Structures are given as C-alpha cells and as structure tokens.
N, C-alpha and C positions, 0 to 999 in steps of 0.2 A: 718177805723180799727185802725190808730194807736191814735187818740184822744179816742175811746173806751177803748183801753189798759193802756192809760194815767190816765184816769179816774177811772178804776178798781184798778190800783196799788196806786193811793192817797186815794181812798175809804177805801181800806184794811188796808193803814197805818193811817186812821183816827180814828181807833177803839179806840186807846189809845197812849198816848206817846211814849209805849214801843213796840208797835205792830210791828212786822217784818214779812217778809215773808222769811222762813227759807231756801227755797229752791226754787227757780223759775221755775225749770223743773216740779216737781208734780203740783206746783201752776198753771202754764200754761195749764196742762192737765184738771186740775180741774175747771178751769175757760173759757177753750175753747178756747184758743189763741195759734197761733204757737210760740214754744218757742223761734225761732230768732227773731220773732216781738217784744217780751217782752223784750228780752236782750237789742235790739235797743232803744225801748222806754225808759227803765231804764238808759240807756248811756246819751239820751238825756235829762232827768230829772237831771241827774247826774251834767251835766255842770252847770245847773242853780241853783244848791244847794238844789233841792226840796227833793231828796233821797241821801242816802249814801249806796254803793254797796260794798260788799265783794266776791272776785271770789273763787268760789268753785270749788272742782275737785272730781267726782266720778268714781272710777274703778269697773266694773263690767263684767261678762261673757256672750257671746251671742252664741247660738248654730249654728253649721251649718246644711246645709239641711240632711246631712247624721245622724247628732246626733238626730234631730227632727225625722226622720225616725224611729229611734232605740227606742225612748221613745215611739212613737206612736204604734209600734208594740209589746213592751216590751219585745223585744229580740234581742241581738247582733248578728251580722254575725257568729262569731266565734261558739256561742251556737247553731246556727241554724244548722249550718256545722256538729258539734259534734253530736248533736240529730239524724240527718238524717244517719250518718254513725253508731251510736249506734242501731237504729233502724233496719238497714240493716244487721248488722254484719260484712259485706264487700261490698264494693260498688266501681265501677270505676268511674273515674272523669265525664265521660260523663253522668252517671246516677245521679251523684250528682248534676250537673249542671242543669240537667233535674228536678230535685227534689227541689231544692231551688233557681233556677235562676242563671243566669252567674256571675252579679255584687256580689250576696251574697256568691255565690262559691268562687270568686277570692279572696275577702278579707277574707273571714272567714277561708278557707283553709290557708291561708298563716300565719294568726293569730295561729290557731289550732297546726300547725306545729312549729311555734316559741315557743308555750307554751309545745310543745311536748305532746298533748293531743292524737294526732293521728301519724300514720304511713303507709308507703306505702310498701307493701309484693313485695319480689324482682322478685318472678315468675311471679305471676299475675298482679302486678303494682295496684293491687286495694288498696283502703283506709281501715284502720282497726283502732278500737279505741285502744288507748296506755295506758289509765289509766280507772278507774272505772267511772261511771257515777256520783255516790254520792261525787266523789273528784273534780268535777268541778263545779265553781260559774260563774254567769253572772256578774262580777265585773265592766264590762261597764255600764250596765242598773243600778246597785247600784249606781254608782258615779254621773251618770247624774241625777238621781232621788234626790241624796243628794244636787247636785248642784241647783235643780230646787226648792227643799223645803227651801233652803237657800237663795230663791230668786235672784240667780246668783250672789251673792256677792262674791268679792275677797278672802275672809276669809271663804267662806262655804266647801272648801275643801283645802287638804294638798296641798303643793308646788309641791311635787313629782307626785301626781296625777293630778295636772293641768299641769304639764311639759309633761307628758304622754299624756293626752287627746289631747293638744294643737300640739304634733309632729304627733299625728295620725289626725289631722286638723278637730277635733271634736268640738272646742270651740276657741273662741277668746276672747282676753281681749279688752274691749272697755273703751276708757276714756271720761266721759261726763263733758262738761263744763256748769257751772251755777252759780248762784248769791245769795248772802244773801242780802237783802235789809231792811234797816231802814230808819227812818226820816232824811232827811239832814238839815242844818243850816238854810236854807230857805223855808222849809216846809209850804205848804198851801194845804188845801183841793182840792182847783181848780187851776189849773196851769194858770198864766198871762204870756202870750208870751213878750218878750222883743221885741223891734224893732232892726233890724241889719242896717237900713239905713234910712238917711235923706232923706225924699221925698219932691218934689215940692208942693204936697197938705198939708203936714204938716207945710210948711213954710207959706202958702196960707191961712190956718185955723188958725194957732197959736198952732197946736196941738202938736207941738215939746216940748211946755214948760211943758206939763205934761207926755208926754211919757216917758216911761223908757226904756232905750237901753241898748244893750248888752256891755259890757266892750271890748274894742278893744284890740286885741291879736297883741302886737307886735313884738311876738316872732314867729308868723306864717309865713309860706313862700308864697309870691305871686305867682302869675300866671307866668308860665314859658314864658319868651319871645321868640317869635320866629322871628329870623333874617330873611334875604332875601334868598331864595333859588334859585339857578341858574336851569333853565329848562334843561331837556336833550339836547334839540336841540342846546342850548347856550353853554353846555360843549362840544358838537361835533364842533360846529363852532369853539371854542377857540383853540381846537385840530388842526382842518383842517387848521386854520390861521398860527399855529407855524409850521406846515409841509410846507405850502406854502411859507412861508417867509424863511425857511432853504433851500427850494430849489431855493431860488434867486428870487422869484416873489415880485413885490410892489403892493400894495393894491391900487385899484381904488376907487374914492370918490361915493358912491352909496345912499347916503342919501335923493335923490330926488324920490319919487315913481311915481309923475306924469311926464310923457314925451310927446313930441310931436309925431305925427307919422312920421313926417319926420326922428327922430334920432332912433325911435323904429323900422320902417319898410323900408323907403324909400332910406335911407343912407346905408342899408344892401341888396340893389337890389331885394327887395320884392314887387313885382308888387301892383298896387293900387285895382286890381280886386282880390287879392289873399284871399281865405275863410277866413284865420286867421284875416281878417281885418274887419270881419264882426261882428255885435253886439252880435250874438251867440257865439263867442269865444274870445271877448275883451271886457272889461268894458271902455266905453267911459265916458268922463266927461261933465257934464252939463253947470257948470258954474266954472271958465271959459272954453268956449267951445274951443277956439282957443289959440296957443300959440302967443307970441308978435313978435319973429323974429327967424331967423337963419341966419347963414353967407351966404350972397346973392350970392359971387362968387361960393361957393361951391354948394349951392342949384342948380345954373343953370348947373353946370357939373354933378349933379345928374339926374337933369331933362333929359338933353342931353342924358345921358346914358340908361335912360329908354325908351326915345321916339326913338333914332336912333342906339344906340350902340356905341361900342368903345372897343379898345384893343382886337379886333378879334371877338367882341360879334355884333351881329345884334339889341340888345335889345329887347324891348318887343312890340314896334311899336303900341302904343297908346297916347292918349293926356294926359300928366303929369298935375294932376290938383293941383293947389296950396292951394285950400280950403280943399282938401283931405290931404295934408302933414301937415297943420297947425292944424289937430285936436289933442285935448288932450286926454290921456288915463291913465289909470293905467298900468304901463309898463309890458309887457308880458314876457321880459327876461331882465336879465341885459346886454346883449348883446347892448342895445341901449347906454350904458356906455361905452362900449369897443369901440363902432364906433368913440365917442367923443373922447377917448383918443387917437385913431389911428390918427383921424383928427389933432389933436393938436401935435402928435409925428411927423407927416409928415411937419408940417408948423412952428416947433420950430426954435429958431436961432440956427445957425450952422448945419442946415440940420439934416438929419434923422440918429439916433443912434438906434440900437437893444435894446430891452426892451422886460421885462416879466411883465405881469400885472395879477392880479386876484381880485375877488370880491365876496363877500358872503352876498346875501341880499335879501329881500323878493320881489316876483313877483306875478302877477296876471291872472288868465286864467277863462274863464267864462265856467267850466267844470262841467260834472255830477259828484258827489262825490260818491267815493266807498272805499274799503278798501285800495286803493294805490293812490287815486287821492283826491286832495281838490282844492278848488277855490283860495286859496291863499298858496303858500309855497315858500321856500327858496332855491334859486338857487346858486351853488357853480360854478363860471367861472373862467377860467384860458385861456391866450393867450400868445404866443411868436410870436415877430416880428423879425426876421431877414433875413439875405442874404441866398437864396439858400435852403431853407428849404423842407424838403420832408415828404410823408405820414409817412415813417419810423421815424421820428423824433416825429411825433405826436403819434404814437403808442408807442414809448417807454416813452415818458413824461407821458401819462395816466398811463401806468403800473406802472412806477417808483411812481407816487402819489399813486395808489391804493394799491400797495406792503407797502407803509409804514403807510398805514390805516388797514393793515392785511386782505385785501380782494385780495386773490389771484386766486379765480375763476372767470376767466372773460372771455367774448365772445365778439367780434366785428362783427356787421352785416352792409351791405351795406345799405345806405339809401338817402335820397334826402332832401336837403335843399335849399331853394333859394339863399342863401348868401354862401354856402360852396360846393366845388367841387373838391375833392371826399368829402363825407360824411358818417360818421359810427355812428351806434346806440352802446351804452355799455350797456352789459348786465352783472349783478352780481347774485350769485347763493345765495338764500335765505335759510338757514338750516331748519328754522322752516315751512314757507311755502312750502318746498321742490320743488321749482320750481326757473327758472331763472327770475329775475325782471329786467326790464330797468332802471338803474338809470343814465344815461345820454345820450349826444349826442355829436359829436364832427365832426371837418373837416376842410378844408384849406378854407380861405376865398377867394372869387373867385375875378379874375381880375376886374370885373365889380364893384365891391365893392371898391377895393383898388384904382384903377386908378383915380376917380374923388378925391380922398384926396391928389394925387400927390406924393404918395411913389415912390420911386426908382422902376424900372421895375422888377429888380431881387430880390427884396424884396418879401417873402412870411410870410404869417400870419397862425399859427396853434391854433385851439381854441377849447376849450370842455365846456360843462357845464354839470351840475349834479344836482339832487335833493339833499338838505340837509336832508331832512327826510327819504329817503329810506336807504342810509346808516346807518343813526341813528337806524332805525328799524331793520336793521340788527345786529347792534352793540348791541343794548337793548333786542333783539329777541321779537318784538313788531309786532303784526301780522295784525293790523289794524292801518292806518294812524290817524284815528279820535280819536284813544285812546293817540296818541302823541301829536296831535296839533288841538286844536278848543274846541268845548263847550262839548264834552265827556271826556275831559282830567281828570284822576285821580289826584287831588293835593297831594294826598299820595305818588305817583309816584315820582312827582318833589321833596318832601322833602327826600326820600329815595334812589332816584337813584344816583348808585355809581359814583366816578369821571371817567369821560370818559378818557380811556389811551390806546393809539394803540401801539403795538409792532411791530415795522418795521419788515418786512419781507425781505428787501433789503440786 
C-alpha cells in the first residue's frame, strides 16, 4: 500500500516541473487512497527531499443527525407542530404528540412558544395559533439548504445563522488538515531508498562502496536507557530488614543454599523417618550427594538425643544413621542456619550471651504450585535466645513486628513442629482474597534441640518464620503468588511498583 501510494504521488508530479497536488484530501479520494496513508507517505518522501509539502487547513460544517432528518423530511419540527395546530384550530398536548410524535412535539412546541407562534388557552390548556399561517416561514430548512448548496463551506451562511444552528446542535464546525505537494530538491520519478545501517553483507560483498546512506542525525534522541529496577520482593525485604535491625536483631549469614540433612533436620530434633525428609517434599542433591563433615562431638550428642533421649525426653528410639544425616539438600528452611548460630552462641568464648538473630533468604520445598504456594520462596526468620523466655514473649515479639509492617489483623493457631513446643501458626487477613492466609509459623525450641548444643538449662529460644511473598502479596494486593515470583511475572509491574513503605502501627 505504501509503495503504491509513493508511486502514485511521484507519477502525478512527473507530468511537468510545475505539477502539484493542490490538496491531498480530494486527491486521495480520486485515487482510492486513505488520506492518512497519503499524508504519511508524503512525510516520508519529504524527509529524502523527493517532495516539498505545505500544510493546509480547511474549515467546513457537518450536519447532526437531527439536521439530516430535517432536510430529509423537508420540514423543521416547529413548522410541523405549527401546521398541526393550525389544521386542528385548537389541540391538546396529548393529541399533538399523537399527531406529530413525541420527539417532534417536544422540540417543535418549545420553538413555537419561543417564536410566539402559538399560545396556550388558560381555561382549556389547549394550544392555539397566535399568528397567521402566512406569517410563518421555515427558516431552519432554508438555512440548512443554503448550507448544503454552499457545499457546507464556512462562509456559506452568516455568522449569526451559524451561531444559532450550532446552539441548537444542528451543525458542527470541522477543521480538516491536508497538504499541498510539489516537487522537492531531490525529486525523481522513482524513489531509491537510502540504507540506514551498514550491514555484514555490505562489507562482505563491497556493496557499501556504492550504497547511498541516509545522513546521520546527530540531534536525534537515543533510546531511553533503562536502569535496574528493584523487584517488589526486594523492596519488601529491604523494609523488613530495616524494621528487624531497629528491633535489635543481627542478621545471620544465609548465602549457602545447600545444607546437610544434619543441620537442616537432625540438629532440630526432627526424626530421620519424618515425611518432610522424603523426596516428595525435599530436593536432594545428586552431586555432591553427601557433606564432608560436621562437628563430631555435637554430632554424637545429637545422635544420642535421637536414639535414647535426654533432658526429660526418651528420644525417638531408633538407630540414627550417619549416611542419612550427611545427605546434601536444598535447604527447606533458614532454621538450618539458626541451629548453626545457636551452636556457635553456646560454644563461644566467654560463655553464652543473650542474642537476637534474623535472616531473609530463599528456601526450597517440593510442593504443588497454586495461588499461594511455590517450590521456592523466601523465608523471614527471627529468633531470640535469652534466659527464662515464655510464650508471651514470643507472641509479643511477633505482634510488634507485624504492627510495624501495618498488619494488625493477626490470629494464632496451635500447631505441631518437631523442634518447637509449644508451636503456633500465624494467620493474616488478606483484604482482596477476603480470607485469612497463613503467613508464618512460630514456637519455642524444644529442650531436645537446645541441650546437645550445651546451652545453659534456663536459656529459652523463641523463634518464628514467615514467607516474604505472602506479606508482599497483601502489601501490593496481588492475588496469585505466580504473578509475583516466577515465569508469569509481569516485568512492567517490576518497573512501576511503588516504593515499599510500612507505616508503623505500634
């Protein structure tokens, strides 16, 4: 289409050196081209100097549907109403509507009253003529016909008439943009396109030596450079980290995603027969399949706790297997790091000192994906190790944290974890899903977990962990977790997501 349009324009101008297209709009209609396509074609030719174009502006009137109806019927609404009243001599409004129609009666009766052609009798409320029939002219039809005869040009009617017709919404003034086209300085009857790029093929064949290139436009703006954008998860992570640091927590090193089963399960007093250690729930590593070493003395104490118990527990009463403990896996929770930090805390020089730790990093579970679950996600974990802590300290710490991130609707539900007793699930209300969503788990670490680390007997450890994704979904009102993290993420959301800021409710 573009090539045909270009050829038609250049052919028209080839008739003589003085040949012009005086107005592209009628020219487009005569040659069967869309006017917008013709204008685009001429602008392209003008850039290469094939044509010289001059902008034109033409004003003309267009008729509304009501005006078209008046011309088609040959009578305006007011004349139709007046004629009906003259014919009846006296007529009620209901009979007038029945005679001429509701729409005609509504418009025509108002104009007749305005022109004082009719009046309403006080006693009967009937409509009667107020002037003789010979004194009334259908000026609207005459004005519209004059406009049509003048080809709807702006000067076909006086300004007073056009103002009255526009006020009545019978006509609209339309401005049409078009162009006048003549030969340009580089005119040729056939366009030879200039190359915009130097290609590999041109260099290989030597065609670049005879190819005509477009001049380089040093004034043109380059492509907008897109910088890096923080993912909504990273924005929430940064805010969570800031809040936890303000609460006095120190960050744990969690940059190692592969852990041994010993630190991920055994040190947490989770039995080696637990379903979570099955391949259906955990991603095990094929190479290397086993870890190199663990602290041997601590390993023996953990093994004893599993097999025969201690600290008031009878253990699990099974044969603890070294090969099972040494299996490598993608960590299922960052609590694997918490156990290592507590072991170091118990065995540091100078003895135990109270501490608060947190971590925010990725964990992996072999789960079925749905609107609220993924195989990999981010866990926010916090723990407090101190003397004589209670369940009230745990609830208070959790509520303080969530109030700081603006989530005040919380519920706690009793739960079971192999390494905490008592244990609680944490639920938060999602305003868009209109339901309570599990956002975390919590509890007090069991003595069977803490005793092999050789922490003092009256030291208690409260801990809690939550998904980073679910609070982010609540914050950004995202209904499906796969729209936040994974292959279905809308990159536009990442570029436009607002800065995450939580207003503390504490």
